[in-house]
C-alpha angles and dihedrals in degrees: 000000000000093000097036093065094060090047094052091046091052092047091052092048092048091051090046090052095047091051090050094048097043097082092048090047090049092051092051093048092046089052088069094054130090118246095263089049093053093047096045102040111013093164103047131086116266114272088207124014115235102198089165087074090082095048091049091047091048095052102034093042094049086227098165092062092047092049092050089051094049091047092053092049095046096043097047095043089051092049093050093045096047092047099046098036090051091050094048092043090053092051094047093045100045109026121072109205139138109282095025094123092040090059090045091051093047088056090048091049087061089066089062097052117074105221090222086071089071098040094118096053090045091052093049090048094050089047091052093052092044098246099120107120090020124111089227091071092060092042092056094047094048090045092049095045093048097052095077097060094035092054090045090052098042096047092063093048093047090050088058091058110101111248092218088079093056091045091053090049089050091052089053092057099259115154121226094262090049089052090050094047102040103027109026104037097050089050096050094042092119093054090047091055091051089049092049094048095050092048093044091055090048094050093043096050095039113129112156102064096038087052095055099033106037101069092156108087089213090058098048122121121234095259092060093035096064088062086083089083091055112085132185095255104017141024126217095225092173089062101030094056095052090047089052089051092051090050091050095049097077095050093045089050093048094046094044090053094048101032097105092046088045095053093044093051095045091051091047091050090050091055095046093050 
């Protein structure tokens, strides 16, 4: 019985992994079919492999431009979130002043409010300041919406850093910002990578706000740009599916490279909280 339990657990986990991976594998296989093959037999292997689907989707869908726009939005939003959330978390975790907990609870309150609920006021605000159709509008929204969880995560990591290190830096004449930059940030680098990864995935896959804010076709992100293959009466599945695979590749690669670090950091954060 002692060695049967691990076997059963592994079998269950393998089955669960196969069930989770099957839709992704099926999408990849269908992306190599022609349109009649996708419609007639979506779950079978391709009878003939149409590799030109990818080149056609790349050129007709203008995917390079959309990928560049998405990369700009994601990278800039992540940089803004990591910098300001780490600063706010450092102040909340290390400085005792009146209103400290109120500020912290205000950030936590942001976790309970889906940002889509205030989409109309945000659209009106962006229109009033002339940012509708500009990538900066989406960057600001993603940066603001990502601060709540990022501050919540980083506060707990910063509180676990020994204060003796900061006291030693203070005796050496370091300012508060120097302590933050040279002591705190290097010690919480794993949690910063976790924060960056989560927010990058959110910004890369974001669809709702780019759809309503980026009215200029040359400013669209890739999640909205692939809709060009979806018509009112028909959908070019033989081009849409390759485009979706191309869109998924960056996130899969990033998460695969950072998965071990991500799981380790999230487990550590759960213990510290």
